[in-house]
N, C-alpha and C positions, 0 to 999 in steps of 0.2 A: 502492499499500498503504498510506503515513503516514496517509492517511486513513481507511482501514479500520482501521488502529489505533488510532486518534482515538475513532473511533465505537465499538469495541471495548469499550473501557475506559472510555466514559461511560457505556457499557450494564450492565458488569459493575460500576462503582461506582454506578448506581441501584438496580442488585440487593443490593449488599453493606448499602449503607446501611438497605435493608428489614429485612434477614438479621441487622443490629447493633444496629436498633432492638429487635427481637422476644428477640433473645440478653439484650439489657437486661431487657424485658418478660419473660420465660418463663425465662430462663436456658438450659442447655443439654438441655432435656428432650428433644431429638428423639436424645439419645442413647441413649436404649429402642428406637429403631426397628433392626430386622433390616435385611438387605438387602433383602428381600420388601417389606418395607413400606414402604422407600424409593422401590422400584419401581413400588409401589403409588402411592403421594403422587404421582409425577411423573405414571402411566397417567392418575388421575384430571383432574387439569391436562391433561394433551395431551387428554383426550376430552370435553372441557367446552370446547376449544378448536375441536376438530372441531366439535359440536352450534353453537357461536356461528357459524363459518363456515358452516355449511347451514343453519341456522334462525334469521331475521333476532329474534324475541323474545328477551329477555334479562329475566329474573327476577331473577337477582342482580347486585350493584353491580361486582363483579370482573371486569375488560375484558378482552381477550384480550393485551393488554400487561402486563396486571400477571399473568397466568398462565404469559406467558414469563418473566416474572422470577422467579416462584414456581420454576419447572423450573430456572431458572439455582441456585436456593439449595439445590432438592434435591439437585440432581447432585452439588453443592458436598458437602452433607450427605454423601451418598454415597460421596464421594472419600476425606471426612477419614474416615467411618467404617471405611472397609476397611483405615486403616492404625493404626486402635486395637483391639489385639486383647484388650484384657482382659475377663475374665468377668466383671469386677463394673462396673457401669455407674455412670462417677464423674461429676461435672459437670466440666466446661472453664470456667477464668478468661475471662471475655469478650478480654482483651489475647489468652492462646491461640486463641481462636476467630479472632479477626482476623489474626493470623500466619498461622495453618492455613490460612484461606480465600483469602489472597492467596499463601500459598505455590501453592495447587491451581491458581488461577487464571493464574499464570504459567508452570505446567506446560502448561495447557491452552491457553493464547495461543502458545506457541512451540509444539504441534501445529498450532494454527491457520496458523498462520505458512507452516508447513512445507507442509503439505496448498494453503495459497492459491498459493504457489508452483506448487506441480506441476499446481494442477487451474486454475490461471486465475481465480479466483476466481468459478468457475461459477457458485456459489451467488444471486452477485447477479441472475440471471436465472431463479431458480424462484420458484414459485407460493408464498404464503400456504400452500395446503394442503400441500404436499408436506413443509412444517418439521412439519406434524403428525401428519402420516402417519408421516416416517421417525424420527420419537419414539419412535410406537407401535410401529412395528418394532423399535425397539433394545429396549424395555421389554419385549417378547414374545421379543425374544433373552435378555434378562437373565432373563426369569423361566424358562425352559428351561435356564442355566446355575447357577443357584440350586438348579434341581429334579437335575440333574446334582454338586450338592454342589460347585460352581464347574469342573467336570472338563471340560476340551474338546479334541477332537480338533485341531482344526486353527484353530478360531476364536480371536479375541482374548478378552480375559476382560473382567468388569466396570466394569473401568477403564475399559478403553476405548470400552467401552459411555456410560459416563457422559460422558466427556468429548467426546464427540462428538453427545451429547445438550444438553449445554452449549453447545457451540459453535453448533448448530442455531436455539438459544433465540435465542441473542446477533444471528445473521445476523437471523433472521425480526424481532427487535427494529429492526434498524438498518433493514431493507427496510422496516418500518412508519413508523419515522421520517421514512425519505425518501418517504413517500408521502404525509402530512399537511403 
């Protein structure tokens, strides 16, 4: 498990580096995104990963690992957005973005550790295709939850789906690094 934590932290650090550089370039322009828009951004990236997995021709430079890092960052954005309930879209200072990012990662990493304990790191035997498919399934679930105005009868909410999506993307990146 210690190797998994090291790998997990390294993957998240690489995603956060991109997130923070974009925050420096663009500010927190993502604050205008509603839950459906965040879900759609993750969908676009997961769909592109599937396209790249199924077709070997790639016309845009972003590769599968960069798309998974983008999914990680949009999942973090989604989690942060769920915490901020202001009607007015305000800009967050870069330091606050960094703190909120770290807080969400700590929460999701703790979930990963619990699930890894119970499932015995089964994700290490999964295919790359499954991670993209599972992320897309979570997005479809989230879209239904949004259509239901956030109400569920028995299912987890948006936050749990974002957390699973983030972990799937991290796992995919760990496995990609191990095969390189």
